[in-house]
N, C-alpha and C positions, 0 to 999 in steps of 0.2 A: 854406692849409690851417688849419683851426681846431684849437686845442689847449685843451680845457676852455672852448670857445666864445669863444676869443680868437685872432685871427690869430697864427700861430706866430712870425712875424718880430717881433712886438711884444715878446716876451720878450727877444730879443737886444738890441733897441734900448733897452729899459728898462735892461738891464744896462750897456750902454755909457754911458747917461746918468748912472747912479749912479757909474760908474768915472771920470767927469770927462773923458771923451774930447772933444776940441775939433772934430775933423773925422772924418766917417764916409764911406767910399766903399762903396757897395753895387754889387757886381759881379754882374750877372745874365747867366747863360748861356742860360737858357730862360725862357719866359713873362715876358720883360723888360717888355713893354708893360703887363701886368697889375700887375707889381710897381711899375713907375713910376707908374701911375695911382693905385694905393693910397697910396703914400708921398706923392705930391703932394697928395693930399686929406687927409692925416693931420696931426696936430699937429707932426710932426717937420719939416715944411716951412715952418712959420710962423716969423716973426721971433723969437718968444720961445722957440724950440727951444734946448735946452742945447748943441747942436752944429750945425755946418754939414754938410748931407748932400749928397753928390754921387752921382748915378745914372749908371752906366756899363753899357751893353748890349754883351755880348761873345758874340754868337750862334755864333761860330766856335770858341770855347773849349769844350773838352770835359772839362776837368779843372782841379784847383787849379793844376797845373803850368802849364797854358796861361795861366791868369789871372796867375800870378806873372811869367811871361815878358812878358806884355802890360804889366804894371806897370813892369817893368824897361825895356822899350822906350820907354815914355812918359816915364820919368824922374820919376814922381809921388812915389816914396818917397825921402826924403832923411834921415830919422831913424828911430829905432826905432818900431815900430808893433805894434798888437794885431791878430792874425789870428784870425778867429772865423767860424763858419758862422752862417747865418740860422736855425738850428734848435736853438739852445742856450737852456736854462733855467738861470739862474745867479744866486745871491745872495751870492757870496763877496766878500770885501774885495779889490777889484782893486788898490787903492793899495798894500797890503802886498806883493802879488805883483810889482808894477812896481818897487817899491823894492828888493826882493831881487834882481831881474833886473839892475839897475844895479850893485848891490854885487858880483855875480858877475862882471860885465863888467870892473869895476875890478881884480879879482884875476886874471882870465883874459882876456887880450886876444884869444884865439881863440874866445871864446864868441859864438855867433851866434843862439842860440834858448833860450828857457825854455818848457818844456812844462808846462802846468798840469794836475795830476792830482788826483783826489779819492779819498781813502782810503775803501774800503768792502770788504765781504766778497767773496770770489771769486764767490759765488752771489747777490750783491745783484740785486734785480729790475731796476734801471736799467742794469745792465751788459749790453752786447750778448752774446747767447748764442752766435752763430755765429762771431764773430771777435773775441774779447776779447784786447786787446793785452797782451803780457808784456814787462816792462821789467827789464833787468839794470842795476843802479845801483851806483856807488861809495857805500858806506854812510855815508861821512863827508861827502862833498861833494854827493851826489845828482847827480853827473855821469852822464849816460847812457852806458853801455858797449855795450849791445846792445838791439835791439828786435826782437820777433817778433810777427807778426800771428797770433794763435791761430786754430785752426779746429776745428770739431767732428769733423773727420775725421783730426786729427792728435793722437796721444796722448803725444808727448814732444818735448822741445826739447834740442838739443845745444849745449854751450857750449865754446868753444875752451879748451884747457888753459892756453895762454899768458895768457889773460884772468885766470884764477884766480891765476896766479903774479905778475902785474904789479900787482895791487891787494890790499892786506892784508885788507880787508873788502868783500865783495860781497853785495848784497841782490838776490835774484831775486823780483820782486814780481808776483804774480798776483792782487793784491787792490786794484787801482787802476782807477778809472773814467776813461777818457780821452775827454773831451768835445771835444778838439781846440781848446782855447784856447791860443794860442801868442803869446809876445812875441818879436818877431823884429827883428834888425838889418837895415839895408839890404843886407847881404851875401846875405840869403836869396833875394830875387828874382834877383840877379845869378848865384847858383849854379844856380838853375833854368834860366837862359839858357845857362850853360856846359854843363849836363847836360840836353840837349834831350829825353832819354827819361824824365826824371823827371815823373811825372804825379800820383801820390798823395803827400800830405804825409807819411804815415807809412811805408808799405811801400817807397816809392821814395826820397824825400828823406832822412828821418831814418835809415833803414836804410843808404842809400848813404853818407851823411856818416860814420856810425859805423863803417862797414867800409872806409873809404878811408884809406890811409896817406899819400896824396899831398896831400889838401886840408888836413889838419891843423886842422880846425875842431872845436869842441866844442859839445855840447848838454846842457843841464841840466834836471832835473825840479824843479818846485815842488809839493810834496805838501801839500794842504790837508785837515785833519781836521775843521774846523768849516765850516759852511755847506753849500750845496747847489749842485751843478753836474752837468748831464747833457745829453746830446744826443739829439734825436729822429732816429734814423737807421734805424729799422726799425719794423715793426708792433708788435713786442714792446716796444720802448722807448717808442713812442707810448702804449701801454696803461699801462706802468709809470709814466711821468712824469705822465700824466693822474691816476692814482691818488694820486701823491705831492702833486700840486697840490691835489686835493680833500681829502686828509688833512692838509693844512697843513704838510707837511714842508718846503715851499719858502717858508714865511713870510718876508717879507710878500707874496710872489708867490702870491696866492690869488684866486679868482673875485670875492669881495666887496671886493677892493681896487679893482675897477672902473677898470682902466687906460684903457679907452676912454671917451670923454665921454658916449656914449649908453648905457652899461651901468648897470644899477640892481640888481645882485645884493645880496641880504642873506643872512646866514648863519643857519641854524637848527640846532638840536641834531641830532647824528648826521651831521654833515658834509653837510647838505643846503643847496643854494644855489638860490634862485629869483629871477628878475627880476620886475618889475612886470607886471601885465596877463596873468598866467598863469591859465588857467581849469582848475580841477580838479573833476571830478565827486565828489560827496560820498562815494561808495563806493570810490573808487580808493585805492590804497596806494602811497605813495612811500617807499621804503626808504633806508637810509643810503648815503652816498657817491654822491649824485645831484645833477646840475646841470640846471636847466631854464631855457631862454631865454624871452624875452618873447613874448607873443601865441601861446603854445602851448596847445593844448586836449588834455586827457586824459579819456577817457570812463569810464563806469561799470564797476566790477569789474576795472579794469586794475591790474596789479601791476608797478611799476618799481623796480629797485634796482641800485645801483652802475653807473649809466649816465649818459651826458651827452646831453641832449636840446637841440637847437639852437632857433633862433627860428622862430616861425610853423609849428611842426609840428602835425599833426593826428593824434592817436592815438585809435583807436576804443575800443570796449568789450571787456572780457574779454581784453585783450592782456597778455602776459607778456614783459617785457624784463629781461634780466640781463646786466650787463657789456657793454652795447652803446653805440655811439657814433652818434647820429643827428645829422647836420649840419642846416643850415637847410632849411625848407620840405619836410620829409619827411612822407609820408602813410603811416600804418600803419592798415590797416582792422581790423575786428572779428575777434577770435579768433586773431590772429597770435601765434606764440611765437618769440622770437629770443634767442639766447644768444651773447655774446662775438662780436659782429659789428660791422662798420663799414658804415653806410648813408649815402651821400653826398647832397649837395644835390638836392632835387626828385625823389628816388627815391620809388617807390610800391611798397608790399607789400600785395597785396590779401588779402581775407578768408581766414582759416583756413589760411594758409600757415605753414610751419615753416622757420626760418632757423637752421641749426646752427652749432656753434663755428667761429670763424675765417673766416666768410664775409665777403667784401668786395663791396659792391654800389655801382657807380660812379654818378655823377650822371646823373639822368634815366632810369635803368633802371626797368622795371616788372616785378614778379614777379606772375604771374597768381594767380588764386584756387586754393586747395587744392593748392599746390605744396610740395615738400620740397626745399630746397637743401642738399645735404650738406656736411659739414665741409670748410673750407679752399677752397671754390669761390670764384672771382673772376669777376665779371660786369662787362661794359663795354658802352657803346653803340657802340663802334667795331668794325667788322668786322676780321677778322684781316689782310686784305690792306691795310686802311687803316693798320694799325699797322706792318706789315712789308712792304716793297715787293718781295714775291716774285712770280714769274710762274707758280707751280705751279697747274695746273688744279684740283688738289684743294682749293685755298684759295678758289675762286670760290664765291659764294653768290648765288643768284638766286631769283626767285619760284617756279620749278619745284621747287627744293630745298625751299622752305618748304611748298609744297603737299604734297609727299611726306611731310615730317615731320609735318605736321598730320594727315595720314591715318594715319600710324603711331601718332600720339598717341591718336587715337580708338580704335585697335585694342588698344593695349597700355598697361594702367594702370601698368605698371612704369616707363614713360617719365616718369612724373610726378616721379621723383626724379633729380636730377642731381648727380654727384659731381665732385670736382676732377680726376679722371682721365678724364672724359668726352671724347668725340671730336666732339661737335656744335659748331657755331659760334654760331648765333643763331636757334633754331627753337622751335616750340611744345613740342618734347620737353624743352626746358630751362626756359623761363620761362612756358610755358603759351600757349594760343591768344590769351589776352587780355593777354599780357605783351610785354615789349620788352627785348632785351639779348642779348649774345653772350658765350660762354665765353672767358675769357682763359686762354691756354695757358701754364702755367709753363715748359714746355719751350722756348718761344720765347726766353726770356731766361736759361735755365740752361744752363751749359756742360757740366756733368757731374753725377755723383751727388753730389759734394760740395756743389754749389750747391743741389741739391734738399734735402739735409740742412739746409743753412743756412736755406733758406726755411722749413723745418718748425720749427726751433727759434726763428726770429725771428717766428713767428706770434703771434696773440693767445693761443692755447693751446699751450704748449710743454712738451716732455717733458724733465725734468731728467736722465733716464737717457741722453739723447743726448749729454750733455756728458761728456768724458773727459779734459780737460786738468787735471791736478792738480799740486800742488807736488812730489809725489813722483816725477813723471815726467821730472825734469830730470837730465841727466847730463853729465859732461865728455866732450868729443870723444874724449879719449884712452881713456876707459873704455868709451865706447859704440861706437867704431869697429869693434871686434871682433864686435859683435853684428849689424852690418848689412853685407850683401854689396854693396849698392848704394852706391857712393862718390859723394860730392858735393863739388865744389870750393867753396872759400870765396873771398871777394873780398880776403881778407887776404894781403898779400905774404909774411907771416911763415909761412904754412902751406906746407910743401913737399909736392908730389905728384909721382909718377912720370909719365913720358911715356905709359905704358900707361893709367894712370888718366885722364889728360887726354883721350886718344883715346876711352876709354870714355864719358867725360862728353859729349864732342862728338857721338859717335854717339847717345847717349841724348837729347841736346838736339835733334838733327836729327829723330829719330823722334817725339819729343813735339811739336815745332813743327809737323811735317807733320800729325799727328793733330789738333792744335788748329785748323789752317786747314781741314782736311777736315771737321771737325765743324761749323765755322762755315758752310761751303758747303752741306753736306747738310741741316743743321737750320735754315738761314736765320737764323743768329745775327747780331747786330750785329758789324760789322767792328771797332768800338772794343773789344768784348770780346775778339776774337781778338788785337788789337794788345796789349791789356793782358796777355793770357796769354803772348804772345811776349816782352814786356819782362820779365815776372816770371820766365819760364824763363831768359832771358838773364842776368839779374842773379843768380838762384839758382845757375846753373851757371858763371857767369863766362866766358861765351863772347863772342867779338867780334861786332860788328854784321855783319861779313861772313857769319858763319854764319846770322844771321837772314835776310839777303837770299837766301842760297843755298837755305835751307829753304823760304822763301816762294815763290820762283820754281819750285822743284821741285814743290811741292804744286799750284800753279796750272797748271803745264804738264800734270801728271797729270790734273787736272780737264778741261782742254781735250781731252786725248787721249780721255778717257772720253766726252765729248760727241760727238766725231767717230766713235769706234768703235761707239757705239750708234746711230748714224744720227740723233742728235738735231739736230745742226747741222753745217754745212760748216766746214772748217778756218778759213777767213778769218773767218766770222761768229763762231765760237766764240772764236777768239783775240782778236778785237776786243772782244767782249762781256765776257769774263772779265777782261782786263787793264784795261778801262775801268772796270768795276765796282769793281775793287780798287785804283784809283788812290789813294783816301785812305790806304790802308795803305802802298802803294809809296812815296808821297811822304814818309811819316813815317819810313821806314827808310833814307832817303838824306839826307845832310847837306851834301855838297859835290860838285863835278863828278866827282871820281874815283870817288865812290860810285855815281854814275849810270852811269859807264863799266863799273864792276864789275857793276852790275845787268844790263846788256846782255850782258856776258860770261857771266853765269850762265845767261841764256836761251840763248846760243849753245851752252854745254856741254850743256844739257838737249836742245837740238835735235839733237845728234849721236846721241841715243838714240831718236829718233822716225823713222818711215818717211818722212815728208815734212818732214824737218828744215829743208831750205833754205826751204821755204814758210813754215813756222812762224816761223823767225827773221825773215824779211822782214816778215810780218804783225805780229809782235810789235814789232820795231824801229820800224816806221812808226806803229804805235799809240802807243808810248811818246813818239814825237816829236810826233805830232798832238795828244795829250792833255796835253802839257807835263809829262810825267813825267821826261823827260830833255831837256837843252838840246842845241843843235846842236854846240857845242864838245865836249860829252861823247860824242856820236856819233863824232866824228873821233878823239877820244882812245881810245875803244874800238877803232875800226877799225884804227888805226895801231899798236896795242899789240902787242908780240911775243907776248903771251899768246893773242891772237886767232888766231894762225897757228901755234901751238906744235905741233900734231899734224895729221896728214892728215885726221882726222875733223873737226877744227875748220875746216880749209880747205874741206872738201867742202860745208859748209852755208852758205858765204859767197856762192855764185854769184848767187842772186837779189838778196840784200842789196847786192851790189856795184853793181848797176845803180841801186839806190835811192840809195846813198851818192854815186855819181857825179852823179846828178841833183841832189842837195842841193848838191854843190860847184859845179856849173854854175850853179844858181839863185843861189847866193851871189855868184859872179863876175859874173853879169849884173846883180845888184842893185848891186854895187860900181861897175860901169861906168856904170849909169844915174845913180848919185849923183855920179860924176865929171863926167858930161855936164852935169847940172844945175848943178854948181858952176862949170864953165867958161862956161856961158851967162850 
């Protein structure tokens, strides 16, 4: 992905080079082949590179936590290391930060991490709008005491009263930019392995360490007031950091620094950067804050300001572009008007079309002539069913659908405008009869209204009124507890709660967990998102993993029951389909054989509530075994457990499963006999 016409990863690698790093491990979870091909062809793979670079493809890793666990398993990390994303723009003095890290370690043997934070105003444009982190620090040592991921839907944060009494001076910082540059000890990957449910470096790991009385580890913040550091983690920060680079706030990281060997940018008055071989019509106007790549053509009467134009772009006459990002090989025909939009590689916008604020047009899409694409619309070449493997008939798109839409387009001029809330997928009503593209549905990746709000404030055009986290909204738990009827347990063992409140929290967790899974099923959300929600709920309410398994099984059995009762599927087919599809989640919430046995017991308990409970249990148990969700030893552990026969209801649903368990035992005995015969021969 280009940032000011330079591949984003180049900024991170340049920072590491200036930091004096000797070895770099690039861990790629997706698009690993493209990343590998790029780096192998770059200067970083040459003998004269300032560091040795290692490329590792981790397609099964879905989070930072998975990567850390993989590093720990391989034993690669033996000394302190710098953990950084491939989307960071930074010019701070890393040597000073590393020196301070070792000085803290010398004083505090339990120190495992230094978090690098940049001081800025709470409303600084490079600070993420949707989830700005809030840090509670010891004012004298900068030791982290509490971390909260802010949200545009949350307007206050509670702080334990004991925290206030244990430290003389506490600083609650809502004015720090966290670009997730961390200096870590080898303990960090090991702790991720010990806590298998840790995925996110901040909301899981940092928060978990700070709220654990058992681990006894400490984390410190290093706050820099000089220099620049920011992370491209949303559309909003992409826009903001691009503007900072163009405005030279990131110096010496500027376009005319020409970090790539084939770049030829020169700086002109008004923060205008142009490469060689740019062709400009005499009557065109290039405003301030603009970058133009080589071999780009701009026609007569065209007005471009505060925009980044990639290489080999062809922009026609009487075009108006403001605050736009055009990647390489984009074609903009005559009379087009676009504001605050991202138009990716090889996309085409045909004549007299209007692209409104916040629109994203993916690579290869074509916007037909005389179209209006309304604010915040996202278009892609991929059909919805290609993005999400759902079976819903409503998601199917064929030529017949296209013909109908083209007919509608001819009859209704209002169809020429498409909004972000539209329901079409990829028809003439969206991109025009001479267009090509499909509407990307925000609901497919958003779990709830909070995600929709976050998407809005993280866009190219964001509304400052949607932000409501202020320094004045912080209160002690002791003072705030009276104001809130909804109790929430904390992970601190120092906080005492009554059994009634614990029960309320468990009931609340059970309800919220079920809703999360039901949402994922009904809206065809990613299971990873559902798993993240479950882990977040578990850590927030401090409930055991047993409750996660119980809630998950309950929700899945309810879905199976719905499929059967509506006549959608037979019981066997529904049970096999649902549990097979949810295997990735089921295997992530069990950690040892006894957990697998507990999972089967949860199914058995749910089966007692169903009309054909004995069949449900049999189909579920056999599916778990066939799909390697549970091991054979765990089946026997569950079957022989007193809990499995504790009530008459539990006994009544074991009839069919009993035959299957007997078959498993006999098959195992026959296998043992065959092995004995082979050994005797």
